[in-house]
C-alpha positions as CSV (number, residue, x, y, z in Angstrom):
1,M,27.4,7.6,13.9
2,A,28.8,9.1,10.4
3,V,27.9,5.6,8.8
4,T,23.8,6.2,10.3
5,I,24.3,9.4,8.8
6,L,24.9,9.3,5.9
7,G,22.2,6.5,5.3
8,V,19.9,8.5,6.0
9,Q,20.7,10.6,4.1
10,K,21.2,8.1,1.2
11,F,17.4,7.6,2.3
12,V,16.0,10.7,2.4
13,G,17.8,11.9,-1.4
14,L,16.0,8.0,-2.3
15,T,13.2,9.3,-1.8
16,I,12.9,12.7,-2.7
17,S,13.8,11.4,-6.6
18,L,11.1,8.8,-6.6
19,Q,8.9,10.8,-9.5
20,S,5.8,10.0,-6.6
21,F,7.2,12.3,-4.3
22,P,5.7,15.3,-5.5
23,L,2.4,13.3,-5.2
24,F,3.1,12.8,-1.8
25,C,3.8,15.7,-1.4
26,V,0.4,17.0,-2.6
27,Y,-1.2,14.3,-0.6
28,L,-0.1,15.4,3.0
29,L,-0.9,19.3,1.5
30,M,-4.4,17.8,0.8
31,I,-4.9,16.4,4.5
32,L,-3.8,19.6,6.3
33,V,-6.4,21.7,4.6
34,C,-9.0,19.1,4.2
35,P,-10.1,20.6,7.6
36,L,-11.2,23.9,5.9
37,W,-12.5,22.2,2.6
38,Q,-15.5,20.5,5.2
39,K,-16.2,24.2,6.9
40,V,-17.3,25.5,3.3
41,T,-19.0,22.5,1.9
42,S,-21.5,19.7,2.7
43,P,-21.6,16.0,2.5
44,I,-21.5,14.4,-0.8
45,Q,-22.5,11.4,-0.9
46,D,-22.9,8.5,-3.8
47,R,-22.8,4.9,-3.3
48,T,-22.3,4.0,-7.1
49,V,-19.2,5.4,-7.4
50,L,-18.0,4.0,-4.1
51,M,-19.0,0.5,-5.5
52,F,-17.3,1.0,-8.8
53,Y,-14.4,2.0,-7.2
54,N,-13.6,-0.6,-4.4
55,F,-14.3,-3.1,-7.0
56,T,-12.3,-1.9,-9.1
57,C,-9.4,-1.9,-6.9
58,S,-10.6,-5.3,-5.5
59,F,-10.5,-6.6,-9.2
60,I,-6.1,-5.2,-10.3
61,S,-4.8,-5.8,-6.5
62,L,-6.3,-9.5,-7.2
63,Y,-5.2,-9.4,-10.8
64,S,-2.2,-8.8,-8.8
65,L,-1.4,-11.1,-6.8
66,L,-1.6,-13.1,-9.4
67,G,1.0,-12.2,-11.5
68,F,3.3,-11.9,-8.2
69,L,2.0,-15.4,-7.1
70,Y,2.9,-16.7,-11.4
71,C,6.3,-15.3,-11.2
72,L,7.3,-16.1,-8.0
73,T,6.9,-19.5,-9.4
74,L,9.7,-18.8,-11.8
75,S,12.2,-17.2,-9.8
76,E,14.9,-19.4,-7.3
77,S,13.5,-17.8,-4.2
78,T,11.9,-15.2,-2.2
79,F,14.3,-13.6,-0.9
80,E,16.0,-13.4,-4.2
81,L,17.5,-10.1,-4.3
82,R,18.3,-9.1,-8.5
83,P,16.2,-7.4,-10.4
84,A,13.9,-10.0,-12.7
85,P,12.6,-8.2,-16.0
86,Y,9.3,-10.5,-15.9
87,L,7.4,-8.9,-12.4
88,K,8.4,-5.2,-14.2
89,P,4.9,-5.4,-15.2
90,Y,3.4,-6.0,-12.2
91,F,5.4,-3.6,-9.9
92,R,4.1,-1.1,-12.1
93,L,0.8,-1.8,-11.8
94,Y,1.2,-2.4,-8.3
95,W,2.4,1.3,-8.2
96,I,-0.4,2.6,-10.1
97,T,-2.4,0.6,-7.9
98,K,-1.3,3.1,-4.8
99,I,-1.8,6.1,-6.8
100,I,-5.4,5.0,-7.1
101,E,-6.0,3.9,-3.7
102,L,-5.0,8.1,-2.5
103,L,-9.2,8.0,-3.3
104,D,-9.9,6.2,-0.4
105,T,-8.6,9.6,1.0
106,V,-10.5,11.9,-1.4
107,F,-13.4,10.2,-0.5
108,M,-13.4,10.1,2.7
109,I,-12.5,13.9,2.3
110,L,-16.2,14.5,0.3
111,R,-18.0,12.2,2.5
112,H,-16.5,14.4,5.8
113,K,-15.6,11.1,7.4
114,Q,-13.0,13.2,9.1
115,R,-12.2,10.3,11.8
116,Q,-11.7,8.1,9.7
117,I,-8.8,10.2,8.4
118,S,-5.9,8.7,11.4
119,F,-1.9,8.8,11.5
120,L,-2.4,4.7,10.4
121,H,-4.5,6.3,7.7
122,V,-1.9,8.4,5.5
123,Y,1.1,6.8,6.9
124,H,0.1,3.9,5.3
125,H,-1.5,5.2,2.0
126,S,2.0,8.1,1.5
127,S,4.5,5.9,2.5
128,M,3.6,2.5,0.3
129,L,3.0,5.1,-2.3
130,L,6.5,5.4,-2.3
131,L,7.8,2.3,-1.2
132,A,6.0,1.4,-4.5
133,D,7.3,3.7,-6.2
134,A,11.3,2.8,-5.6
135,C,10.2,-1.1,-5.8
136,Y,9.1,-0.6,-9.5
137,H,11.7,1.7,-10.3
138,L,14.9,0.1,-8.3
139,Y,14.2,-2.9,-6.6
140,P,11.6,-5.1,-9.0
141,W,13.5,-8.3,-7.4
142,P,11.4,-11.6,-6.2
143,A,12.1,-10.6,-2.9
144,M,9.9,-7.7,-3.0
145,A,7.5,-9.4,-5.0
146,T,6.8,-11.2,-2.3
147,Y,5.5,-8.5,0.0
148,L,3.3,-7.1,-2.1
149,A,1.9,-10.1,-3.2
150,T,1.0,-10.3,0.5
151,N,-0.3,-7.1,0.6
152,S,-2.4,-7.3,-2.8
153,F,-4.2,-10.7,-1.3
154,V,-5.2,-9.1,1.5
155,H,-6.6,-6.2,-0.2
156,V,-9.1,-8.3,-2.5
157,I,-10.7,-9.0,0.2
158,L,-10.4,-4.9,2.2
159,Y,-11.5,-3.6,-1.0
160,M,-14.1,-6.0,-1.8
161,Y,-15.5,-5.6,1.8
162,Y,-16.0,-2.0,0.9
163,C,-17.7,-2.8,-2.1
164,L,-20.1,-4.4,-0.3
165,T,-20.6,-2.2,2.6
166,A,-21.0,0.8,0.1
167,S,-23.9,-1.6,-1.9
168,F,-25.8,-3.0,1.1
169,P,-25.0,0.2,3.9
170,N,-27.7,-1.4,6.1
171,K,-26.8,-4.7,6.9
172,S,-24.0,-5.4,9.0
173,F,-21.1,-7.8,7.8
174,P,-20.1,-10.3,11.4
175,W,-15.9,-11.2,9.6
176,R,-15.3,-7.1,9.6
177,K,-13.0,-7.7,12.2
178,Y,-11.3,-11.0,10.7
179,I,-9.6,-8.4,7.9
180,T,-8.2,-6.4,10.8
181,Q,-7.2,-9.6,12.2
182,L,-5.6,-10.6,8.4
183,Q,-3.8,-7.0,8.3
184,I,-2.2,-7.7,11.4
185,L,-1.2,-11.6,10.3
186,Q,-0.4,-10.0,7.0
187,F,2.2,-7.6,9.1
188,F,3.6,-10.6,11.5
189,V,4.6,-12.8,8.6
190,L,6.0,-10.3,7.0
191,F,8.2,-9.5,9.6
192,V,9.4,-13.1,9.9
193,H,9.8,-13.0,5.8
194,A,12.1,-9.6,7.0
195,A,14.1,-11.0,9.9
196,Y,15.3,-14.2,8.2
197,G,16.0,-12.6,5.1
198,Y,18.4,-10.1,7.4
199,L,20.0,-12.7,9.7
200,N,20.4,-14.9,5.7
201,H,20.1,-13.1,3.0
202,G,21.1,-10.0,3.1
203,F,18.6,-7.7,3.1
204,C,19.0,-3.9,4.3
205,I,17.3,-4.0,8.1
206,Y,14.6,-0.8,6.7
207,G,12.2,-4.3,6.0
208,L,12.6,-4.6,9.6
209,F,11.2,-1.3,10.6
210,M,8.7,-1.3,8.0
211,A,6.6,-4.5,9.1
212,L,7.0,-2.6,12.8
213,L,5.5,0.1,11.8
């Protein structure tokens, strides 16, 4: 029991010490006050901005993906738990990307899309912000790069889909449901990777919890 409490305290202390933690708090505060904002404002629609934003996110995710994949070819294993200096620039770019992607929620608020701001949406964006920060500053390991590369791959497709829907609002894209299936597959694959790493390579158990959540 004492070990568990110490582990939780260490996790909380680590989270609070991250550079992104103040932004994390501001993000959650924004979620809380957004209903008040929407009561006193009218929806803002600017498809040009959305097109540019989503295309940019897709392009940066592609760049990150290619960088991670190249660096992983230089590593001994995708289970390697030690710093790799050649990965640092891509970890930093990925962290910056997670900061930029908080604009997803900002655009939802401005467009009065309150229904889209679900618990899962908020949890994903806020947790990935902190995870990307921790990976860059504390864990620039090939093992972590495997997860970030997989997520970058999904985001290439996801944000390109958003770009297309903003460009052609009256057109239906039948492959929409496959994106959701791809996201579910992503977490299943990463859960298997984390489970194997936990059993054979000294991974911590938090990776399993993250994939399950």
